[in-house]
ZATORSE-358641 format. One line per field, with one value per residue (C-alpha): y, x, z. Coordinates in nm, 3 decimals. Last residue first. Example, Ala and Ser with C-alpha at 12.3 -4.5 7.8 and 13.67 -1.06 7.14 Angstrom:
BEGIN
north = -0.106;-0.450
east = 1.367;1.230
up = 0.714;0.780
This chain:
BEGIN
north = 16.819;16.632;16.794;16.684;16.324;16.327;16.459;16.180;15.917;16.063;16.053;15.690;15.612;15.778;15.546;15.239;15.354;15.388;15.044;14.859;14.608;14.743;15.095;15.001;14.834;14.596;14.535;14.259;14.032;14.241;14.537;14.800;14.940;15.145;15.409;15.519;15.781;16.031;16.324;16.686;16.923;17.070;16.853;16.550;16.590;16.537;16.240;16.050;16.131;16.009;15.690;15.618;15.668;15.458;15.166;15.180;15.195;14.878;14.717;14.663;14.331;14.392;14.170;14.250;14.342;14.681;14.769;15.056;15.354;15.491;15.767;15.882;16.234;16.434;16.786;16.914;17.283;17.179;17.397;17.280;16.920;17.005;17.201;16.923;16.663;16.876;16.908;16.533;16.455;16.105;16.030;15.968;15.696;15.527;15.521;15.420;15.637;15.871;16.116;16.320;16.161;16.375;16.332;16.614;16.724;16.379;16.379;16.267;16.498;16.730;16.750;16.485;16.482;16.169;16.151;15.910;15.761;15.603;15.313;15.224;14.968;15.089;14.819;14.947;15.314;15.496;15.206;15.001;15.315;15.412;15.065;15.053;15.382;15.298;14.972;15.143;15.347;15.440;15.605;15.701;15.952;16.100;16.460;16.342;15.962;15.917;16.203;16.031;15.709;15.881;16.073;15.763;15.568;15.850;15.857;15.479;15.480;15.760;15.600;15.272;15.444;15.681;15.395;15.401;15.740;15.713;15.386;15.016;14.761;14.615;14.710;14.996;15.237;15.111;15.188;15.544;15.602;15.486;15.153;15.149;15.021;14.750;14.639;14.622;14.379;14.146;14.067;14.400;14.254;13.949;14.151;14.411;14.136;13.996;14.339;14.392;14.062;14.142;14.491;14.398;14.716;14.898;15.245;15.240;15.501;15.305;14.978;14.991;15.003;14.702;14.506;14.591;14.457;14.150;14.091;14.078;13.814;13.934;13.723;14.011;14.337;14.500;14.277;14.397;14.704;14.504;14.223;14.475;14.637;14.305;14.199;14.526;14.470;14.131;14.260;14.539;14.295;14.062;14.357;14.465;14.113;14.090;14.426;14.324;14.012;13.658
east = 10.893;10.594;10.349;10.556;10.570;10.192;10.138;10.356;10.167;9.832;9.939;10.045;9.706;9.538;9.738;9.629;9.266;9.272;9.432;9.183;9.086;8.733;8.868;9.097;8.801;8.869;8.599;8.451;8.633;8.544;8.718;8.690;8.951;8.796;8.962;8.771;8.693;8.971;8.918;8.989;9.151;9.417;9.701;9.471;9.437;9.810;9.847;9.547;9.650;10.007;9.888;9.644;9.894;10.155;9.913;9.803;10.172;10.245;9.956;9.613;9.442;9.138;9.241;9.001;9.284;9.117;9.184;8.954;8.994;8.817;8.857;8.615;8.666;8.577;8.493;8.457;8.433;8.399;8.695;8.877;8.850;8.952;9.262;9.346;9.333;9.557;9.815;9.792;9.915;9.845;10.112;10.399;10.230;10.136;9.818;9.846;9.590;9.336;9.335;9.070;8.746;8.506;8.219;8.039;7.877;7.795;7.646;7.886;7.726;8.032;8.015;8.149;8.366;8.388;8.727;8.778;9.096;9.062;9.268;9.226;8.999;8.697;8.473;8.426;8.478;8.143;7.896;8.089;8.150;7.783;7.661;7.925;7.812;7.443;7.509;7.734;7.453;7.595;7.915;7.721;7.510;7.306;7.328;7.443;7.440;7.128;7.215;7.543;7.357;7.120;7.393;7.600;7.287;7.195;7.546;7.550;7.202;7.300;7.614;7.441;7.133;7.346;7.543;7.273;7.381;7.757;7.768;7.732;7.670;8.019;8.206;8.455;8.180;8.181;8.552;8.504;8.218;8.425;8.338;8.225;7.874;8.012;8.265;7.990;7.790;8.091;8.392;8.411;8.445;8.223;7.948;7.968;7.948;7.636;7.468;7.566;7.404;7.087;7.030;6.791;6.743;6.405;6.535;6.819;6.806;6.638;6.735;7.092;6.959;6.733;7.020;7.238;6.967;6.931;7.307;7.283;7.011;6.670;6.460;6.384;6.476;6.144;5.835;5.565;5.737;6.051;5.871;5.677;6.007;6.165;5.858;5.871;6.239;6.160;5.879;6.100;6.378;6.134;6.004;6.357;6.457;6.142;6.218;6.579;6.448;6.498
up = 15.379;15.518;15.278;14.977;15.105;15.160;14.803;14.658;14.859;14.749;14.381;14.415;14.568;14.266;14.033;14.226;14.233;13.854;13.827;14.045;13.776;13.772;13.723;13.432;13.260;12.970;12.711;12.499;12.256;11.948;12.104;12.376;12.616;12.892;13.105;13.412;13.672;13.601;13.841;13.746;13.996;13.768;13.903;13.908;13.532;13.480;13.722;13.589;13.230;13.272;13.446;13.168;12.891;13.072;13.119;12.752;12.642;12.840;12.649;12.794;12.706;12.487;12.198;11.912;11.676;11.620;11.991;12.080;12.312;12.615;12.866;13.134;13.268;13.578;13.688;13.335;13.249;12.883;12.785;13.097;12.976;12.620;12.735;12.982;12.704;12.485;12.767;12.841;12.486;12.354;12.090;12.327;12.534;12.209;12.002;11.636;11.465;11.615;11.908;12.091;11.975;12.171;12.417;12.590;12.918;13.050;13.398;13.671;13.931;13.927;13.542;13.309;12.997;12.784;12.613;12.330;12.180;11.835;11.710;11.343;11.170;11.365;11.518;11.875;11.806;11.803;11.819;12.076;12.281;12.284;12.378;12.649;12.795;12.775;12.968;13.223;13.376;13.716;13.591;13.275;13.470;13.186;13.059;12.714;12.708;12.499;12.256;12.176;12.112;11.870;11.692;11.626;11.516;11.273;11.124;11.079;10.923;10.684;10.552;10.473;10.322;10.112;9.951;9.680;9.547;9.580;9.393;9.469;9.195;9.209;9.521;9.481;9.584;9.939;9.963;9.836;10.086;10.381;10.555;10.918;10.836;10.613;10.874;11.139;10.922;10.866;10.651;10.464;10.108;10.170;10.339;10.061;9.793;9.962;9.960;9.593;9.496;9.701;9.557;9.276;9.065;9.079;9.171;9.424;9.704;9.984;9.819;9.953;10.309;10.251;10.100;10.396;10.629;10.404;10.421;10.800;10.788;10.895;11.136;11.371;11.192;11.270;11.290;11.048;10.906;10.844;10.669;10.457;10.355;10.269;10.067;9.872;9.809;9.658;9.434;9.302;9.224;9.047;8.843;8.756;8.647;8.428;8.271;8.200;8.021;8.151
């Protein structure tokens, strides 16, 4: 088979993929076909299927490919900076879209949008990331920020920095979230200490902590649903009552 024949077959295949997408969206697409379509956006003529399958093998799954760094994508045969554009762009666009959806919305009542946002932003990252979602007095989202990254321990999450960010956004309340790359969503002792420290610290400046969510491939863990946020607030009330009695 000549090079020209291979290129023509590749062009015909990508045309069929595009027509399939325009006709019915991503319904019926395999994950590697979605990656193939993204690669083809900035790849002239060349068949992108082999590279798409290599990407899926290298990064384990669809989410892994979307979370990969440019330099890691380019280590895969047939993938360069130019044709990785589609993959990088779609992830950035999805992040911005979901951020825009939660801004000014009441995520306390609309947990579906909140979880979709968190799964997209941090759910499949290879390192731990700690997010603060800052709310106004009506629980509408003012801003969302990744506050800390890396191995999260009770000594690496600084309440002072969180307070500075919260006051900067004029927040009345906060929702925290972080991911467990292992997939296990059970809270560690450090997770419990971090949450308690933040509930106590923010309470001192009049800011309520509504929730702390741990997300991972096995689902999510809610500190509020498990009664832990209420427990910490009850401890604060007891301390305040003792102070007032003295």
